[in-house]
C-alpha positions as a printed Julia matrix, in Angstrom:
280×3 Matrix{Float64}:
   3.07    0.19   28.53
   1.33    3.47   27.76
   4.3     4.53   25.61
   4.28    1.16   23.83
   0.6     1.49   22.97
   1.18    5.07   21.82
   3.99    3.89   19.54
   1.73    1.17   18.14
  -0.95    3.74   17.33
   1.73    5.78   15.55
   2.52    2.92   13.19
  -0.76    3.37   11.26
  -1.98   -0.06   12.47
  -4.65   -0.49    9.78
  -2.38   -0.18    6.71
   0.41   -2.02    8.56
  -1.78   -5.07    9.17
  -3.39   -4.96    5.71
  -0.06   -4.86    3.84
   1.33   -7.59    6.11
  -1.73   -9.76    5.43
  -1.33   -9.12    1.71
   2.28  -10.3     1.9
   1.04  -13.45    3.64
  -1.4   -14.16    0.82
   1.2   -13.45   -1.85
   3.74  -15.69   -0.12
   1.27  -18.56   -0.07
   0.26  -17.89   -3.69
   3.94  -17.98   -4.69
   4.25  -21.45   -3.14
   6.79  -20.53   -0.46
   7.67  -22.94    2.34
   6.04  -22.14    5.68
   9.24  -20.74    7.23
   9.84  -18.49    4.24
   6.27  -17.19    4.42
   6.74  -16.48    8.14
  10.02  -14.57    7.62
   8.5   -12.66    4.69
   5.47  -11.56    6.7
   7.47  -10.57    9.78
   9.94   -8.64    7.62
   7.14   -6.78    5.83
   5.39   -6.15    9.18
   8.5    -4.53   10.69
   9.02   -2.52    7.52
   5.47   -1.21    7.71
   5.99   -0.31   11.37
   8.97    1.81   10.35
   7.01    3.55    7.6
   4.15    4.51    9.91
   6.44    5.64   12.71
   8.64    7.75   10.44
   5.55    9.34    8.9
   4.14   10.44   12.26
   7.56   11.52   13.52
   8.19   13.71   10.48
   4.64   15.11   10.55
   4.45   15.65   14.32
   4.8    19.45   14.21
   2.33   19.75   11.33
  -0.12   17.5    13.19
   0.14   19.72   16.27
  -0.63   22.83   14.24
  -3.85   21.37   12.83
  -4.91   19.84   16.14
  -4.65   16.15   15.2
  -5.7    14.64   18.54
  -5.6    11.17   16.99
  -1.82   11.36   16.62
   0.02   10.16   19.78
   3.29   12.0    19.04
   1.53   15.29   18.35
  -0.56   14.8    21.49
   2.54   14.15   23.61
   1.74   10.56   24.55
   5.16    9.47   23.29
   8.31   11.49   22.71
   9.62   12.3    19.26
  12.99   10.76   20.23
  11.33    7.45   21.19
   9.44    7.42   17.89
  12.63    7.9    15.87
  14.46    5.2    17.82
  11.57    2.81   17.15
  11.4     3.77   13.46
  15.12    3.16   12.9
  15.12   -0.07   14.92
  12.18   -1.53   13.02
  13.63   -0.72    9.6
  16.93   -2.38   10.58
  15.06   -5.5    11.76
  13.02   -5.54    8.53
  16.14   -5.48    6.36
  17.98   -8.03    8.5
  15.08  -10.47    8.12
  14.93   -9.76    4.38
  18.58  -10.75    4.08
  17.68  -14.21    5.44
  15.56  -14.73    2.32
  18.32  -13.69   -0.1
  20.0   -10.68   -1.65
  17.19  -10.21   -4.17
  14.59   -9.89   -1.44
  16.9    -7.61    0.56
  17.45   -5.3    -2.41
  13.76   -5.17   -3.36
  12.65   -4.53    0.21
  15.3    -1.83    0.63
  13.92   -0.03   -2.45
  10.35   -0.58   -1.19
  11.16    0.98    2.18
  13.38    3.71    0.76
  10.58    4.77   -1.55
   8.06    4.9     1.31
  10.43    6.84    3.58
  11.13    9.28    0.74
   7.39    9.93    0.49
   7.25   10.64    4.23
  10.34   12.85    4.06
   8.92   15.27    1.52
   7.71   13.71   -1.73
   4.17   13.76   -0.33
   4.16   17.53   -0.91
   5.2    17.37   -4.57
   3.56   16.69   -7.91
   5.22   13.24   -8.0
   3.79   12.1    -4.66
   2.19    9.13   -6.4
   5.56    7.7    -7.53
   6.54    6.11   -4.19
   3.21    4.28   -4.12
   3.71    3.01   -7.66
   7.23    1.83   -6.79
   6.55    0.27   -3.39
   3.27   -1.46   -4.18
   4.57   -2.46   -7.59
   7.4    -4.28   -5.79
   5.1    -5.99   -3.27
   4.45   -9.14   -5.41
   8.2    -9.39   -6.06
   8.9    -9.5    -2.32
   7.11  -12.86   -2.36
   8.65  -14.24   -5.55
  12.15  -13.1    -4.57
  11.77  -14.95   -1.26
  11.62  -18.31   -3.08
  14.6   -20.73   -3.27
  14.77  -19.8    -6.97
  14.16  -16.05   -6.72
  12.54  -14.17   -9.59
  10.95  -10.78  -10.19
   7.15  -10.97  -10.26
   5.39  -11.16  -13.61
   4.66   -7.83  -15.32
   0.91   -8.2   -14.81
   1.38   -8.76  -11.06
   3.7    -5.75  -10.83
   1.16   -3.63  -12.72
  -1.66   -4.76  -10.43
   0.43   -3.93   -7.37
   1.31   -0.48   -8.74
  -2.33    0.24   -9.57
  -3.34   -0.82   -6.06
  -0.76    1.58   -4.62
  -1.98    4.42   -6.83
  -5.57    3.83   -5.73
  -4.55    3.83   -2.07
  -2.7     7.14   -2.51
  -5.38    8.84   -4.59
  -8.16    7.99   -2.13
  -6.35    7.88    1.22
  -5.75   11.62    1.19
  -9.39   12.54    0.48
 -10.44   12.82    4.16
  -7.4    15.01    4.97
  -7.37   17.4     2.01
  -8.34   20.47    4.05
  -5.78   19.8     6.8
  -3.12   19.16    4.18
  -3.82   22.42    2.36
  -3.66   24.32    5.66
  -0.1    23.1     6.22
   1.21   23.41    2.68
   0.96   19.8     1.53
   0.13   19.74   -2.19
   0.76   16.3    -3.59
  -0.51   14.85   -6.84
  -4.08   14.19   -5.57
  -4.34   17.72   -4.16
  -3.39   19.18   -7.53
  -5.71   16.82   -9.4
  -8.62   17.45   -7.05
 -10.74   15.04   -5.01
 -13.24   14.31   -7.78
 -10.72   13.41  -10.48
  -8.5    11.57   -8.02
 -11.4     9.22   -7.25
 -12.19    8.76  -10.96
  -8.56    8.01  -11.84
  -8.26    5.54   -8.95
 -11.41    3.7   -10.03
 -10.32    3.51  -13.69
  -6.88    2.28  -12.64
  -8.32   -0.51  -10.5
 -10.37   -1.76  -13.45
  -7.21   -1.84  -15.58
  -5.43   -3.71  -12.79
  -8.23   -6.27  -12.5
  -8.12   -6.91  -16.25
  -4.32   -7.27  -16.11
  -4.6    -9.92  -13.38
  -7.21  -11.88  -15.32
  -5.28  -11.76  -18.58
  -1.82  -12.3   -17.15
  -2.61  -15.08  -14.7
  -3.91  -17.34  -17.51
  -1.46  -16.17  -20.22
  -4.3   -14.69  -22.23
  -6.35  -17.92  -22.32
  -9.64  -16.55  -20.95
 -11.26  -19.98  -21.17
  -9.2   -20.9   -18.09
 -10.62  -18.04  -16.01
 -12.75  -19.32  -13.14
 -16.21  -18.12  -12.14
 -14.94  -16.52   -8.92
 -12.45  -14.41  -10.87
 -15.19  -13.14  -13.18
 -17.27  -12.28  -10.1
 -14.36  -10.25   -8.74
 -13.97   -8.42  -12.05
 -17.7    -7.66  -12.17
 -17.59   -6.27   -8.62
 -14.59   -4.08   -9.44
 -16.3    -2.71  -12.56
 -19.54   -2.09  -10.65
 -17.68   -0.23   -7.9
 -15.75    1.8   -10.49
 -18.91    2.81  -12.34
 -20.61    3.81   -9.08
 -17.52    5.82   -8.1
 -17.4     7.71  -11.39
 -21.15    8.46  -11.3
 -20.94    9.73   -7.73
 -17.78   11.75   -8.41
 -19.35   13.5   -11.38
 -22.7    14.23   -9.74
 -21.89   15.07   -6.12
 -19.11   16.35   -3.88
 -16.59   13.63   -2.95
 -17.13   12.21    0.53
 -16.73    9.14    2.69
 -19.0     7.04    0.45
 -16.69    7.67   -2.5
 -13.64    6.81   -0.39
 -15.19    3.52    0.78
 -16.25    2.55   -2.74
 -12.77    2.95   -4.17
 -11.11    1.21   -1.24
 -13.58   -1.68   -1.56
 -12.63   -2.05   -5.21
  -8.94   -1.9    -4.23
  -9.5    -4.67   -1.68
 -11.13   -6.86   -4.34
  -8.14   -6.26   -6.64
  -5.81   -7.29   -3.8
  -7.79  -10.51   -3.3
  -7.65  -11.16   -7.04
  -3.89  -10.78   -6.96
  -3.51  -13.16   -4.01
  -5.79  -15.79   -5.59
  -4.0   -15.64   -8.94
  -2.06  -18.8    -8.05
   1.49  -19.84   -8.79
   1.91  -17.69  -11.88
   3.2   -14.7    -9.9
   6.82  -15.2   -10.9
   7.81  -13.75  -14.24
């Protein structure tokens, strides 16, 4: 059981559960039958397990060098071999479940997972480290719409919102680990851009994503926009302004990280609550 718990901690449980919950909301918003929603969520969950496990397996030696005691593989709580077996098993299960929902869902999820694994395998250390996040999160709404009996790619505005959400996650998620990353030679897009401008770009992108959701979900007829949606947009804009002010006037820290991630969470809720217009 100790090894099982160590493997679970190696899956990056927070992001795994958040992305799985987001797929649940998107599946419901897309009007899927209950069994299709269940298969979608379980498939995404297993896919996220594989992403987290492969990340920690690939980074295990680097994590040891910088003394990451929060990483079970680097700490020796679970073997590298066991982590790789679990990573490969979970990705196979994820794709097998995707196939139950159709070839479109299988293909989209394969690209989603391939993009994420490519990031883990080395793209994280390049100037295009943001691309896998744009691709994978941009495809997330389509995982729901392609799981329908009449599969379709998600609407452009939903794809844009997903991509922006992914960019924000990437640009801010690395902020707490910038020093450790530099020490081990990781220089992705946010590292080259710098913590301050990464936060500013993430905040501006989330505002653009929020506007895209509002405009796209009502086909440009703003009179149909509900009060709750406007509240979400106002919160996103407020968080973005606070982020930019803080980034310009003080060194980036945890407050900045939490502000941007809060805005990203609001954008995710906006996307989920956008209703049945997800399909393009």
